[in-house]
A tleap script that builds the chain and sets N, CA, C and O, in Angstrom:
source leaprc.protein.ff14SB
mol = sequence {
  NMET SER ARG GLN ALA THR ARG ASN LEU HIE
  VAL PRO LEU PRO ASP ALA LEU TYR ARG ARG
  LEU ARG VAL GLU ALA LYS ARG LEU HIE CYS
  PRO ALA THR VAL LEU ALA ARG THR ALA ILE
  ASP ARG TRP LEU ALA GLU LYS LYS ARG LEU
  ALA VAL HIE ARG ALA ILE GLN ALA TYR ALA
  GLN GLU ALA ALA GLY SER ALA GLU ALA LEU
  ASP ASP GLU LEU GLU ALA ALA SER VAL GLU
  HIE LEU LEU GLU ALA GLU HIE LYS ALA ALA
  LYS GLY ARG GLY CARG
}
set mol.1.N position { -17.119 -34.735 -14.084 }
set mol.1.CA position { -16.063 -34.568 -15.057 }
set mol.1.C position { -16.524 -35.171 -16.378 }
set mol.1.O position { -16.991 -36.309 -16.411 }
set mol.2.N position { -16.397 -34.421 -17.459 }
set mol.2.CA position { -16.851 -34.919 -18.762 }
set mol.2.C position { -15.771 -35.787 -19.400 }
set mol.2.O position { -14.578 -35.502 -19.301 }
set mol.3.N position { -16.216 -36.831 -20.042 }
set mol.3.CA position { -15.296 -37.741 -20.725 }
set mol.3.C position { -15.223 -37.387 -22.192 }
set mol.3.O position { -16.250 -37.181 -22.840 }
set mol.4.N position { -14.046 -37.317 -22.704 }
set mol.4.CA position { -13.857 -37.021 -24.115 }
set mol.4.C position { -14.080 -38.296 -24.916 }
set mol.4.O position { -13.586 -39.364 -24.554 }
set mol.5.N position { -14.823 -38.173 -25.999 }
set mol.5.CA position { -15.061 -39.330 -26.859 }
set mol.5.C position { -13.753 -39.782 -27.497 }
set mol.5.O position { -12.929 -38.959 -27.896 }
set mol.6.N position { -13.574 -41.071 -27.587 }
set mol.6.CA position { -12.360 -41.601 -28.207 }
set mol.6.C position { -12.743 -42.562 -29.320 }
set mol.6.O position { -13.836 -43.128 -29.327 }
set mol.7.N position { -11.852 -42.730 -30.230 }
set mol.7.CA position { -12.014 -43.678 -31.337 }
set mol.7.C position { -10.764 -44.529 -31.416 }
set mol.7.O position { -9.664 -44.066 -31.119 }
set mol.8.N position { -10.937 -45.748 -31.810 }
set mol.8.CA position { -9.796 -46.640 -31.978 }
set mol.8.C position { -9.294 -46.567 -33.411 }
set mol.8.O position { -10.066 -46.368 -34.349 }
set mol.9.N position { -8.001 -46.731 -33.558 }
set mol.9.CA position { -7.360 -46.715 -34.867 }
set mol.9.C position { -6.370 -47.869 -34.901 }
set mol.9.O position { -5.490 -47.970 -34.047 }
set mol.10.N position { -6.516 -48.712 -35.864 }
set mol.10.CA position { -5.603 -49.841 -36.010 }
set mol.10.C position { -4.442 -49.387 -36.889 }
set mol.10.O position { -4.640 -49.026 -38.049 }
set mol.11.N position { -3.243 -49.405 -36.339 }
set mol.11.CA position { -2.058 -48.955 -37.070 }
set mol.11.C position { -1.043 -50.095 -37.110 }
set mol.11.O position { -0.331 -50.324 -36.133 }
set mol.12.N position { -0.973 -50.800 -38.221 }
set mol.12.CA position { 0.045 -51.856 -38.325 }
set mol.12.C position { 1.444 -51.227 -38.321 }
set mol.12.O position { 1.718 -50.290 -39.069 }
set mol.13.N position { 2.305 -51.753 -37.477 }
set mol.13.CA position { 3.665 -51.226 -37.374 }
set mol.13.C position { 4.659 -52.293 -37.800 }
set mol.13.O position { 4.464 -53.474 -37.513 }
set mol.14.N position { 5.725 -51.885 -38.483 }
set mol.14.CA position { 6.798 -52.839 -38.766 }
set mol.14.C position { 7.336 -53.372 -37.435 }
set mol.14.O position { 7.343 -52.657 -36.432 }
set mol.15.N position { 7.775 -54.598 -37.433 }
set mol.15.CA position { 8.217 -55.261 -36.216 }
set mol.15.C position { 9.268 -54.447 -35.455 }
set mol.15.O position { 9.185 -54.321 -34.233 }
set mol.16.N position { 10.231 -53.908 -36.152 }
set mol.16.CA position { 11.303 -53.148 -35.493 }
set mol.16.C position { 10.740 -51.904 -34.796 }
set mol.16.O position { 11.139 -51.590 -33.674 }
set mol.17.N position { 9.826 -51.203 -35.450 }
set mol.17.CA position { 9.224 -50.017 -34.851 }
set mol.17.C position { 8.372 -50.404 -33.648 }
set mol.17.O position { 8.402 -49.723 -32.623 }
set mol.18.N position { 7.623 -51.478 -33.762 }
set mol.18.CA position { 6.812 -51.973 -32.657 }
set mol.18.C position { 7.696 -52.290 -31.446 }
set mol.18.O position { 7.366 -51.922 -30.318 }
set mol.19.N position { 8.806 -52.967 -31.682 }
set mol.19.CA position { 9.714 -53.319 -30.580 }
set mol.19.C position { 10.297 -52.066 -29.924 }
set mol.19.O position { 10.386 -51.988 -28.698 }
set mol.20.N position { 10.694 -51.089 -30.741 }
set mol.20.CA position { 11.240 -49.838 -30.187 }
set mol.20.C position { 10.204 -49.114 -29.333 }
set mol.20.O position { 10.524 -48.580 -28.271 }
set mol.21.N position { 8.966 -49.101 -29.806 }
set mol.21.CA position { 7.890 -48.464 -29.050 }
set mol.21.C position { 7.676 -49.174 -27.718 }
set mol.21.O position { 7.531 -48.517 -26.687 }
set mol.22.N position { 7.652 -50.501 -27.724 }
set mol.22.CA position { 7.445 -51.269 -26.497 }
set mol.22.C position { 8.601 -51.067 -25.513 }
set mol.22.O position { 8.380 -50.953 -24.307 }
set mol.23.N position { 9.824 -51.023 -26.024 }
set mol.23.CA position { 10.988 -50.807 -25.159 }
set mol.23.C position { 10.891 -49.435 -24.491 }
set mol.23.O position { 11.121 -49.306 -23.288 }
set mol.24.N position { 10.552 -48.421 -25.270 }
set mol.24.CA position { 10.440 -47.065 -24.722 }
set mol.24.C position { 9.299 -46.987 -23.722 }
set mol.24.O position { 9.436 -46.342 -22.682 }
set mol.25.N position { 8.186 -47.623 -24.014 }
set mol.25.CA position { 7.051 -47.627 -23.089 }
set mol.25.C position { 7.453 -48.277 -21.761 }
set mol.25.O position { 7.111 -47.781 -20.687 }
set mol.26.N position { 8.171 -49.374 -21.850 }
set mol.26.CA position { 8.611 -50.058 -20.630 }
set mol.26.C position { 9.582 -49.176 -19.846 }
set mol.26.O position { 9.498 -49.083 -18.621 }
set mol.27.N position { 10.501 -48.531 -20.563 }
set mol.27.CA position { 11.478 -47.662 -19.919 }
set mol.27.C position { 10.801 -46.514 -19.174 }
set mol.27.O position { 11.233 -46.128 -18.088 }
set mol.28.N position { 9.741 -45.974 -19.764 }
set mol.28.CA position { 9.043 -44.834 -19.171 }
set mol.28.C position { 7.910 -45.239 -18.225 }
set mol.28.O position { 7.271 -44.394 -17.600 }
set mol.29.N position { 7.676 -46.556 -18.136 }
set mol.29.CA position { 6.555 -47.043 -17.317 }
set mol.29.C position { 5.253 -46.389 -17.771 }
set mol.29.O position { 4.486 -45.856 -16.969 }
set mol.30.N position { 5.033 -46.447 -19.066 }
set mol.30.CA position { 3.891 -45.781 -19.686 }
set mol.30.C position { 3.322 -46.706 -20.768 }
set mol.30.O position { 4.087 -47.368 -21.469 }
set mol.31.N position { 2.020 -46.761 -20.912 }
set mol.31.CA position { 1.466 -47.607 -21.976 }
set mol.31.C position { 1.926 -47.152 -23.364 }
set mol.31.O position { 2.046 -45.956 -23.633 }
set mol.32.N position { 2.175 -48.108 -24.217 }
set mol.32.CA position { 2.603 -47.800 -25.587 }
set mol.32.C position { 1.561 -46.962 -26.311 }
set mol.32.O position { 1.909 -46.116 -27.134 }
set mol.33.N position { 0.288 -47.188 -26.013 }
set mol.33.CA position { -0.765 -46.406 -26.667 }
set mol.33.C position { -0.652 -44.921 -26.316 }
set mol.33.O position { -0.921 -44.056 -27.150 }
set mol.34.N position { -0.253 -44.636 -25.077 }
set mol.34.CA position { -0.091 -43.236 -24.664 }
set mol.34.C position { 1.076 -42.609 -25.432 }
set mol.34.O position { 0.979 -41.471 -25.893 }
set mol.35.N position { 2.168 -43.346 -25.567 }
set mol.35.CA position { 3.316 -42.835 -26.327 }
set mol.35.C position { 2.934 -42.591 -27.783 }
set mol.35.O position { 3.281 -41.560 -28.359 }
set mol.36.N position { 2.218 -43.547 -28.372 }
set mol.36.CA position { 1.814 -43.399 -29.774 }
set mol.36.C position { 0.879 -42.200 -29.943 }
set mol.36.O position { 1.034 -41.410 -30.874 }
set mol.37.N position { -0.091 -42.071 -29.033 }
set mol.37.CA position { -1.036 -40.951 -29.102 }
set mol.37.C position { -0.301 -39.623 -28.962 }
set mol.37.O position { -0.597 -38.668 -29.680 }
set mol.38.N position { 0.665 -39.559 -28.033 }
set mol.38.CA position { 1.445 -38.336 -27.830 }
set mol.38.C position { 2.266 -38.002 -29.073 }
set mol.38.O position { 2.332 -36.847 -29.494 }
set mol.39.N position { 2.890 -39.025 -29.653 }
set mol.39.CA position { 3.705 -38.798 -30.859 }
set mol.39.C position { 2.845 -38.275 -32.010 }
set mol.39.O position { 3.251 -37.354 -32.718 }
set mol.40.N position { 1.671 -38.855 -32.196 }
set mol.40.CA position { 0.770 -38.406 -33.264 }
set mol.40.C position { 0.318 -36.976 -33.001 }
set mol.40.O position { 0.303 -36.148 -33.912 }
set mol.41.N position { -0.051 -36.684 -31.758 }
set mol.41.CA position { -0.506 -35.344 -31.401 }
set mol.41.C position { 0.582 -34.304 -31.652 }
set mol.41.O position { 0.311 -33.236 -32.202 }
set mol.42.N position { 1.805 -34.618 -31.251 }
set mol.42.CA position { 2.921 -33.679 -31.468 }
set mol.42.C position { 3.218 -33.497 -32.949 }
set mol.42.O position { 3.513 -32.388 -33.396 }
set mol.43.N position { 3.142 -34.588 -33.710 }
set mol.43.CA position { 3.402 -34.503 -35.147 }
set mol.43.C position { 2.363 -33.609 -35.814 }
set mol.43.O position { 2.705 -32.761 -36.638 }
set mol.44.N position { 1.091 -33.799 -35.457 }
set mol.44.CA position { 0.033 -32.971 -36.037 }
set mol.44.C position { 0.182 -31.509 -35.626 }
set mol.44.O position { -0.035 -30.613 -36.440 }
set mol.45.N position { 0.552 -31.261 -34.365 }
set mol.45.CA position { 0.763 -29.885 -33.905 }
set mol.45.C position { 1.909 -29.229 -34.672 }
set mol.45.O position { 1.830 -28.056 -35.036 }
set mol.46.N position { 2.970 -29.991 -34.911 }
set mol.46.CA position { 4.114 -29.464 -35.664 }
set mol.46.C position { 3.715 -29.155 -37.109 }
set mol.46.O position { 4.127 -28.138 -37.666 }
set mol.47.N position { 2.911 -30.037 -37.712 }
set mol.47.CA position { 2.435 -29.785 -39.084 }
set mol.47.C position { 1.617 -28.497 -39.130 }
set mol.47.O position { 1.753 -27.707 -40.065 }
set mol.48.N position { 0.763 -28.282 -38.120 }
set mol.48.CA position { -0.047 -27.067 -38.065 }
set mol.48.C position { 0.848 -25.842 -37.888 }
set mol.48.O position { 0.662 -24.823 -38.553 }
set mol.49.N position { 1.828 -25.956 -36.978 }
set mol.49.CA position { 2.748 -24.842 -36.743 }
set mol.49.C position { 3.484 -24.460 -38.019 }
set mol.49.O position { 3.636 -23.277 -38.325 }
set mol.50.N position { 3.942 -25.470 -38.767 }
set mol.50.CA position { 4.639 -25.205 -40.025 }
set mol.50.C position { 3.720 -24.573 -41.064 }
set mol.50.O position { 4.144 -23.703 -41.824 }
set mol.51.N position { 2.464 -25.007 -41.097 }
set mol.51.CA position { 1.509 -24.426 -42.043 }
set mol.51.C position { 1.263 -22.953 -41.724 }
set mol.51.O position { 1.194 -22.121 -42.628 }
set mol.52.N position { 1.132 -22.635 -40.437 }
set mol.52.CA position { 0.939 -21.237 -40.032 }
set mol.52.C position { 2.186 -20.423 -40.382 }
set mol.52.O position { 2.090 -19.301 -40.878 }
set mol.53.N position { 3.356 -21.007 -40.115 }
set mol.53.CA position { 4.609 -20.329 -40.442 }
set mol.53.C position { 4.685 -20.023 -41.943 }
set mol.53.O position { 5.050 -18.918 -42.343 }
set mol.54.N position { 4.339 -21.011 -42.757 }
set mol.54.CA position { 4.383 -20.809 -44.213 }
set mol.54.C position { 3.390 -19.740 -44.653 }
set mol.54.O position { 3.688 -18.940 -45.539 }
set mol.55.N position { 2.203 -19.724 -44.034 }
set mol.55.CA position { 1.202 -18.721 -44.385 }
set mol.55.C position { 1.685 -17.322 -44.020 }
set mol.55.O position { 1.505 -16.378 -44.789 }
set mol.56.N position { 2.294 -17.190 -42.856 }
set mol.56.CA position { 2.830 -15.890 -42.438 }
set mol.56.C position { 3.964 -15.471 -43.366 }
set mol.56.O position { 4.061 -14.309 -43.762 }
set mol.57.N position { 4.816 -16.428 -43.706 }
set mol.57.CA position { 5.934 -16.142 -44.600 }
set mol.57.C position { 5.431 -15.691 -45.978 }
set mol.57.O position { 5.957 -14.740 -46.555 }
set mol.58.N position { 4.424 -16.373 -46.490 }
set mol.58.CA position { 3.865 -15.999 -47.794 }
set mol.58.C position { 3.252 -14.604 -47.734 }
set mol.58.O position { 3.432 -13.802 -48.651 }
set mol.59.N position { 2.527 -14.317 -46.652 }
set mol.59.CA position { 1.933 -12.991 -46.498 }
set mol.59.C position { 3.021 -11.925 -46.414 }
set mol.59.O position { 2.909 -10.874 -47.045 }
set mol.60.N position { 4.062 -12.186 -45.646 }
set mol.60.CA position { 5.147 -11.215 -45.494 }
set mol.60.C position { 5.834 -10.941 -46.828 }
set mol.60.O position { 6.168 -9.797 -47.138 }
set mol.61.N position { 6.042 -11.992 -47.609 }
set mol.61.CA position { 6.674 -11.807 -48.926 }
set mol.61.C position { 5.764 -11.023 -49.854 }
set mol.61.O position { 6.222 -10.193 -50.640 }
set mol.62.N position { 4.467 -11.297 -49.754 }
set mol.62.CA position { 3.504 -10.598 -50.606 }
set mol.62.C position { 3.379 -9.124 -50.213 }
set mol.62.O position { 3.246 -8.254 -51.073 }
set mol.63.N position { 3.423 -8.854 -48.906 }
set mol.63.CA position { 3.223 -7.489 -48.415 }
set mol.63.C position { 4.512 -6.673 -48.379 }
set mol.63.O position { 4.463 -5.461 -48.173 }
set mol.64.N position { 5.657 -7.313 -48.573 }
set mol.64.CA position { 6.943 -6.618 -48.472 }
set mol.64.C position { 6.987 -5.413 -49.397 }
set mol.64.O position { 6.725 -5.519 -50.595 }
set mol.65.N position { 7.321 -4.276 -48.825 }
set mol.65.CA position { 7.465 -3.056 -49.607 }
set mol.65.C position { 6.159 -2.320 -49.847 }
set mol.65.O position { 6.171 -1.210 -50.379 }
set mol.66.N position { 5.038 -2.909 -49.469 }
set mol.66.CA position { 3.750 -2.243 -49.671 }
set mol.66.C position { 3.426 -1.374 -48.461 }
set mol.66.O position { 4.118 -1.414 -47.444 }
set mol.67.N position { 2.373 -0.598 -48.591 }
set mol.67.CA position { 1.937 0.251 -47.476 }
set mol.67.C position { 1.534 -0.608 -46.280 }
set mol.67.O position { 1.663 -0.180 -45.133 }
set mol.68.N position { 1.051 -1.810 -46.545 }
set mol.68.CA position { 0.674 -2.733 -45.465 }
set mol.68.C position { 1.874 -3.091 -44.600 }
set mol.68.O position { 1.735 -3.299 -43.394 }
set mol.69.N position { 3.032 -3.162 -45.204 }
set mol.69.CA position { 4.233 -3.581 -44.488 }
set mol.69.C position { 4.801 -2.451 -43.638 }
set mol.69.O position { 5.613 -2.696 -42.746 }
set mol.70.N position { 4.391 -1.243 -43.900 }
set mol.70.CA position { 4.950 -0.094 -43.197 }
set mol.70.C position { 3.951 0.432 -42.183 }
set mol.70.O position { 2.894 0.943 -42.552 }
set mol.71.N position { 4.280 0.311 -40.928 }
set mol.71.CA position { 3.427 0.788 -39.839 }
set mol.71.C position { 4.328 1.576 -38.891 }
set mol.71.O position { 5.057 1.005 -38.080 }
set mol.72.N position { 4.260 2.898 -39.015 }
set mol.72.CA position { 5.150 3.758 -38.238 }
set mol.72.C position { 4.982 3.570 -36.734 }
set mol.72.O position { 5.969 3.536 -36.000 }
set mol.73.N position { 3.743 3.450 -36.273 }
set mol.73.CA position { 3.506 3.267 -34.835 }
set mol.73.C position { 4.081 1.941 -34.345 }
set mol.73.O position { 4.702 1.881 -33.284 }
set mol.74.N position { 3.873 0.885 -35.121 }
set mol.74.CA position { 4.397 -0.426 -34.737 }
set mol.74.C position { 5.923 -0.421 -34.750 }
set mol.74.O position { 6.558 -0.995 -33.864 }
set mol.75.N position { 6.503 0.221 -35.743 }
set mol.75.CA position { 7.964 0.300 -35.808 }
set mol.75.C position { 8.512 1.063 -34.610 }
set mol.75.O position { 9.503 0.646 -34.009 }
set mol.76.N position { 7.876 2.176 -34.258 }
set mol.76.CA position { 8.327 2.971 -33.114 }
set mol.76.C position { 8.206 2.165 -31.821 }
set mol.76.O position { 9.101 2.214 -30.977 }
set mol.77.N position { 7.115 1.430 -31.658 }
set mol.77.CA position { 6.935 0.599 -30.465 }
set mol.77.C position { 7.990 -0.500 -30.414 }
set mol.77.O position { 8.497 -0.826 -29.341 }
set mol.78.N position { 8.318 -1.064 -31.558 }
set mol.78.CA position { 9.332 -2.117 -31.610 }
set mol.78.C position { 10.697 -1.580 -31.211 }
set mol.78.O position { 11.414 -2.207 -30.432 }
set mol.79.N position { 11.049 -0.437 -31.738 }
set mol.79.CA position { 12.340 0.174 -31.408 }
set mol.79.C position { 12.394 0.495 -29.920 }
set mol.79.O position { 13.402 0.245 -29.258 }
set mol.80.N position { 11.306 1.047 -29.402 }
set mol.80.CA position { 11.243 1.364 -27.971 }
set mol.80.C position { 11.413 0.099 -27.127 }
set mol.80.O position { 12.142 0.102 -26.136 }
set mol.81.N position { 10.748 -0.962 -27.518 }
set mol.81.CA position { 10.843 -2.235 -26.790 }
set mol.81.C position { 12.281 -2.775 -26.830 }
set mol.81.O position { 12.806 -3.221 -25.810 }
set mol.82.N position { 12.901 -2.733 -27.989 }
set mol.82.CA position { 14.270 -3.231 -28.120 }
set mol.82.C position { 15.250 -2.411 -27.289 }
set mol.82.O position { 16.141 -2.967 -26.647 }
set mol.83.N position { 15.088 -1.099 -27.299 }
set mol.83.CA position { 15.967 -0.238 -26.503 }
set mol.83.C position { 15.782 -0.505 -25.006 }
set mol.83.O position { 16.754 -0.529 -24.251 }
set mol.84.N position { 14.541 -0.702 -24.586 }
set mol.84.CA position { 14.268 -0.996 -23.182 }
set mol.84.C position { 14.878 -2.339 -22.787 }
set mol.84.O position { 15.473 -2.463 -21.716 }
set mol.85.N position { 14.731 -3.338 -23.648 }
set mol.85.CA position { 15.303 -4.661 -23.368 }
set mol.85.C position { 16.826 -4.581 -23.298 }
set mol.85.O position { 17.447 -5.216 -22.446 }
set mol.86.N position { 17.419 -3.807 -24.190 }
set mol.86.CA position { 18.873 -3.638 -24.195 }
set mol.86.C position { 19.337 -2.943 -22.920 }
set mol.86.O position { 20.359 -3.309 -22.341 }
set mol.87.N position { 18.584 -1.948 -22.491 }
set mol.87.CA position { 18.895 -1.212 -21.254 }
set mol.87.C position { 18.827 -2.144 -20.053 }
set mol.87.O position { 19.719 -2.119 -19.205 }
set mol.88.N position { 17.771 -2.976 -19.963 }
set mol.88.CA position { 17.619 -3.921 -18.862 }
set mol.88.C position { 18.759 -4.944 -18.868 }
set mol.88.O position { 19.275 -5.308 -17.811 }
set mol.89.N position { 19.142 -5.397 -20.041 }
set mol.89.CA position { 20.222 -6.383 -20.137 }
set mol.89.C position { 21.543 -5.772 -19.684 }
set mol.89.O position { 22.325 -6.418 -18.985 }
set mol.90.N position { 21.791 -4.520 -20.085 }
set mol.90.CA position { 23.025 -3.841 -19.675 }
set mol.90.C position { 23.025 -3.610 -18.172 }
set mol.90.O position { 24.069 -3.725 -17.529 }
set mol.91.N position { 21.868 -3.285 -17.603 }
set mol.91.CA position { 21.741 -3.087 -16.165 }
set mol.91.C position { 22.033 -4.388 -15.417 }
set mol.91.O position { 22.663 -4.388 -14.359 }
set mol.92.N position { 21.561 -5.492 -15.989 }
set mol.92.CA position { 21.775 -6.802 -15.387 }
set mol.92.C position { 23.234 -7.214 -15.396 }
set mol.92.O position { 23.672 -7.995 -14.552 }
set mol.93.N position { 23.994 -6.680 -16.365 }
set mol.93.CA position { 25.429 -6.993 -16.444 }
set mol.93.C position { 26.247 -6.051 -15.582 }
set mol.93.O position { 27.474 -6.138 -15.538 }
set mol.94.N position { 25.540 -5.127 -14.878 }
set mol.94.CA position { 26.238 -4.217 -13.953 }
set mol.94.C position { 26.800 -2.993 -14.610 }
set mol.94.O position { 27.738 -2.399 -14.078 }
set mol.95.N position { 26.287 -2.594 -15.712 }
set mol.95.CA position { 26.780 -1.369 -16.390 }
set mol.95.C position { 26.022 -0.170 -15.963 }
set mol.95.O position { 26.300 0.935 -16.428 }
savepdb mol mol.pdb
quit
């Protein structure tokens, strides 16, 4: 099994935040370092997700109304998918 390289990072925390982290770690029976690492990882993932969202949004605004925005085959497939999903949902409700 390969070991992933790790680096240490010294992060001074305000006393109140440090205490909250320790309380939560104790409650979860988990090392505080694991909680901190998880929180940082999730925060970075969320920042990346938002950046991708903004890039897609900017592209959509830029392409709106252009030939790039109009794809007849994709639109037809989307409508077909929505109608099929609606049919399945109605079937599930006993109609």
